[in-house]
N, C-alpha and C positions, 0 to 999 in steps of 0.2 A: 504493500500500500504506500502510495506517495504522500508527501506532505500536503499536496493539494487535496488529495482524497480525505486526509485527516482533518483539514481545515478548509472546507469548501467556501465559507464566507470570506475568509482572508484571500483565497485564490481568486474569487470573483472581484474583490476590490483591487487586487493587483492587476488583473486583466483590464478593468475599467481605467485604472490610472495609466497603464501603458497605452491604451487606445487613445486617451485624451492627449498624452504626450506626443504621439505620432500625428494626431489630427491637428494639434496646435502647430506643429512643425510644418505641416503642409500648408496650413492657413498663412503662416508667416512667410514661407518661402515662395508661395505661389504655385510651384510645381515641385514634385519630389519623386525620386525613384526609390524602390525598396532598398537597393544597395546603399544609397545615400542615407536613408533612414537608419540603417544598421550602423553606419559610421557616426552619425550625429547623436544617436541615442545610446549606443553601447549595448542595445538589445541583440539577442542572437537572431541569426537569419531566419530560422523556422518560426520564431515568435513574431518577427516582423511580417513574414509572409501571411501568417494567420490573422494578424491585425489588419493588414491591407485587405485581405479577403473579406473579413467581417465588416469593415467600414464600407466596402463596395457593395456588399449585399444589403446593408442597411440604407443605401442610397446617399451616404454622406460624402463619398468621393467618387471620382470617375477617372478612368484611364484616358490618356491623350494619345491618339493614333495618327499616323500619317503626317501630314504637313504641320499638325499642331505640336508635334514633338520637337523641341529645340534641337537644332543641329549642333554637333560638336566636331570641330576640326581635328584631324589626325586621330580619329577614333580607332581604338585597337580592334582587331578582327575578333569576331565572336558575336554572341547574341546581343542585339541592341536592347539596352535597358528601357523599360516602359515607365514613363512618367505619369504621375497622378496629380489631380488637382481637386480642390473642394468643389462639390457639386453645388452650384450657386442657388438652385431652387429647392435645396433640401430644407432650408429653414430661413427665417427672417428675424430681423431685430429692429426695434423702434428706439430712437433717441429723441429726447425732449430737453429743451432749455427754456425756462420762463423766469420772469420777474414781474415787477409791478406794472410795467408798461407794455409788455409784449410777450408772446409765446411763439415757439417754433418747434417743429417736429419733422423727423425724417424716417423713412424706412430703408433699410439696407438688406440685401440678401446675404446668404451664408458666406459668400466670398468677399463681402464688404463693398459691393457695388451699390450705388444710390438708385433706389427704385422710385421713391416719391418724396416730396418735400412740401411743407406748408408753413406759413407764418402769418401772424396777424398782430396788429397793435390794439391796445385797449384805449378807449376814450377816457377812461378813468380807472384807477386800480380796482380790480374785482375783489370780492370777498374770497376767502379760502375755498368755500364750496363752489362759488362761481368759477374760480380758477380751475378747480378739479373738473367741472363740467366742460369748460372750454378745451382743456387739454384732452379730455376723453373724446370730445367731438372731433378734434383734429385727427386723433389716431383712428377713430372709426371711419372717418371720411377717406383717409388714405388707404386703409385696409379694403374698404368697399371698392374704391376706384381702381385699386391694383388687383382686385379679385384674390385677396390673400385671407385665409381663414385664421382665426386665433390659434387653432391647433398647430399651425406651422410657426408660431412665434416662439423664439427662445426666451424672450423677455423684453422688458422696457427699461432703458436706462434714462435717468432724469437728472438734469442739473437744476437744482432748486436754489432760491435766494435765501439769505440769512444764515443763521447758525443751524447746521444740519448734522444729525447723527447718522453717519454712514452705516453703522451697525443695525440700527432699528428703522432707518428711513423716516424718522420723525423730524419735521422742521420745528426746531425748538423755539426760535424767535425770529420773526420778520415783521417789523412794525408797519411796513408800507402796504401790506395786504391784510385787511381786517380779518381777524379770526385765525391768523396763521401763527399761533402760539401753541407749542406742543401738539402740532397738527400731524396726525399719523398718515402722511402722504402715501408711503409705500403700501400700507395696509388698505387704504381706500382705493388705490388704483388696482391692487390685487383683487379686491372684491369685484371690480367691474370687468376685469379682463382674464382673471384666473391664470395668470402667467407670473413668473418671477419678476420682481421689481427691484432695481438697485438705484438708490438715490445718493447723490453727492452734492456738495455746494457748487453753484455755477461758476464761481471763480476758479475752483479746482478743475472743472470741466474745460474751461477756456485755457487754463494753464497746460493741461494735457494736449489740447488741440494745437497750441503754439509749439509745444515741444515735439510733437509727432508729425504735424502737418504744416506748421507755419514757419515763421522766421527764426525760431529758436531750435531748429532741428540740429542735433549733434552736440549741444552743450551739456556739460555734466550736471550742472545745477542752475536753476533759475528761480527768481522770485517774480511773481506777476501781480501787478496792480490792475484791477478792473474798475474803471471809473464810469459809473452810470448815475443812478439816483443817489448812490453813496459810493463807498470805496470798499471793494473786496480784495482779499489777498490769498495767494496760494504759493507754496514752496515745493519745488521738485528737486530731489537730491538723488543722484545716481539712477535717474530715470523713473523714480517712484515718488508719488505724493507723500509728503511728510504729514503724519497725522498725530493728533493729541486726543486721547480718549475717544477714539473713533471719529473725530472731527478733522477733516482735511483742510479746512479753511483757516486762514489767519485773520483775525478780526482787526486788521490795520485801520479800518475806518473808524474804529472806536478807541484808538489811541489818543489820549488827550494832548493837544498841542498848546492849550491855553486853559489852565485850571480855573481861571476866573471868567472863561468865555461862555458861550451860549449853552443852554441846557440841552442835552441830547436825550432821545427816547430810551437809551440804554441805562440812564441814571447818572451818567458821567457828565462832565462839562467840557466844552471846548474840543470836542472830538474832531478828528481830521476830516471826516466826511461832511461836516457842517460847513466847511470852507472849500472843499474840493468835490464838486459834483456838477452834473449837467445844468441844473437850475442856477447855480451860482455863476457859472460861465455865461449863461444866457443873460442873467441880471447885469453882469459886468458889461457885456457888449450892448445891452439895450440902451446904455447911455449914449451910444453912437448912432444906432439905427434900430428899427424894430427887430427883435430877436425872440421868436416864440418856440424854438425847439432846436433839436440837434442839427437839422438841415440848415437852419439859419446860422448856427454856429459855424458849420463847415464853410458856408458861403462867405461869411464875414472874415473869418480867419484866412481863407484863401486869397481874398483881396488884400489883406494886410495893411500896413501903414503904421506910422509912429503912434497914432492915437489908439490903434488896436493893441499894440505892444504895451502901452501905458495902462490900458483898461484891464488887461489880464495879468499884469505884473504881480499883484498881490497873490493871485492864485498860483502862479508859477513859483513864487517864493515858498508857499506852503508845500507844494508838491516836491520841490527839490529837497526840502528838509526831510520829508518822509522817505524819499529814496535814499538820502544820505544815511538816515538812521538804520534802515534795513540793510544797506550794504555793510555798515559797521557791525551790525549785530550778527548777520548770517553769512556775509562774504560770498554771495552767489557769483557764479561765473557771468551770469547775465541778469539784468533786470528788464522785464518786459512791461510796457505800459500800453494797456488796451482801452480804447474808448470807441464810441460809435462814430467818431469824426476822425478821419485820417489826419487832418491838419491839427486838430487838438492833440492827438497822440504825439505827432511830430514836435509840436511846441513843448509839451511836457518833457519829452525825452531829450530834446536839445538843451533845455534849461538844466536838466539834471546832469547832462554831460559836461556842460560848462562849470557847474558847481563842483563836480568831481575833479576836474582839472585844477581848480583853485584850492579846494578844501579837503579832499578825501584821498589823495594818493597814498597816504601813510597806512590806510586801512585796507584789508582784504588783499586779494591777489592782484598782481600788477596788471595794468590795463583795465579798461571798463567797457563792457558791452551793455549799452542801454538801448533797447530796441523799441521802436514805435510800431504799433500794429492797430489796424482797424478791426473792430469786432465783426466776426462772421458767424451768423446763426447756423449756417450749414456745417461749418467746421466744429462749432460747439456741440451740435447734435451728433456729429460723427464721433466725437470723443465720448459722448454719452452712450452711444452704441457700443463703444469699446468696453465699457463697464460690464455689459452683458456677455460679450465674447470672452472676456477674461474670467468671469465667474463660471461660464459654461466649460471652458477648457480646464479650469481648476477643479470643478466639482461635477460637471457633466449631468447625468441623470439625477444624481442626488440633489442638485440645485432645484430642478423642477419639482421633484417629489416633496422636498422640504418646504418650498415656498407655497405650493398649491395644496398641500395636505394630501397628496396622492400616496397610495401605498405601493 
């Protein structure tokens, strides 16, 4: 009797783990042969053969024949290796990003291809329940139009605003949406769709998007400032989000820069986000010409001029202090500043870079990468989808069973 016969449950878990290991490798590489899988995983060839056979039978991967197989120069004589790829229509993933003024959602297939995308702006901040209805409606509309059943969904990844517990999927506090205090977002979405839900803070989602698909690709560590109605922050070290007690967001917006300043909803005074946000920028520019939103901010900043520089100078001073403090505290390889206006992001980053040249060279690693980026709802939702892929490849079938209560 083998050890597998003596411990069938353990053997089953090992097989599941090895299958996920190979499936993740195919997903990341795009195409993979069995011989390459043996080299990359260290698994024995017969084991890899069984895994590929099982994954193909389950409809999760497919072989590439003929012209689809990448050619290799100077190939040795012998049997030509067969490459496999993820079967795109085997499953689908939904990614969502929302805050007080808008919501966006996408559907991707199992190979990571974009299938559908939706976004909308709110006339005024919705209640927590209304936000849930809006998000659910976006998802249902995309599923219906794409003819995708919920049975094919691996799950829904969500970037949510405020203080979020990534473990429980609860939005602990977000003042700008009424009722979003200790709000069980993951549980409520799971009730509606009966699929796994993974929730993270949206600053963390945007940080992942910049690190994987944006302008910060390849950096070892980055700190991201997300400036919208307030200021969110996220820190990535060695490719992973740094978390504290299951929270991946850094509440930089609620760092006090003036203990005697304005009262904040968090109970503190003089918080950074009271002086650095879209409305503050609009108010500053309104002294020059009508400015009613981020589109006007972009237009006015693009035109430029000495009077524009003078109007936003106090805001730039506040933002440079925030970047300086984060660089001294965490010494990231790059600081990324993301807003919904390309020109605003560039102004904030340029000011921080000048400040670094004059005041900050003694701290952190030599050189400074301060990157300006315009917020992309599609990239943010793509990173939200990654939350589900990662959970699936880590936990597989156990994820769906645990989250949906299936046996």
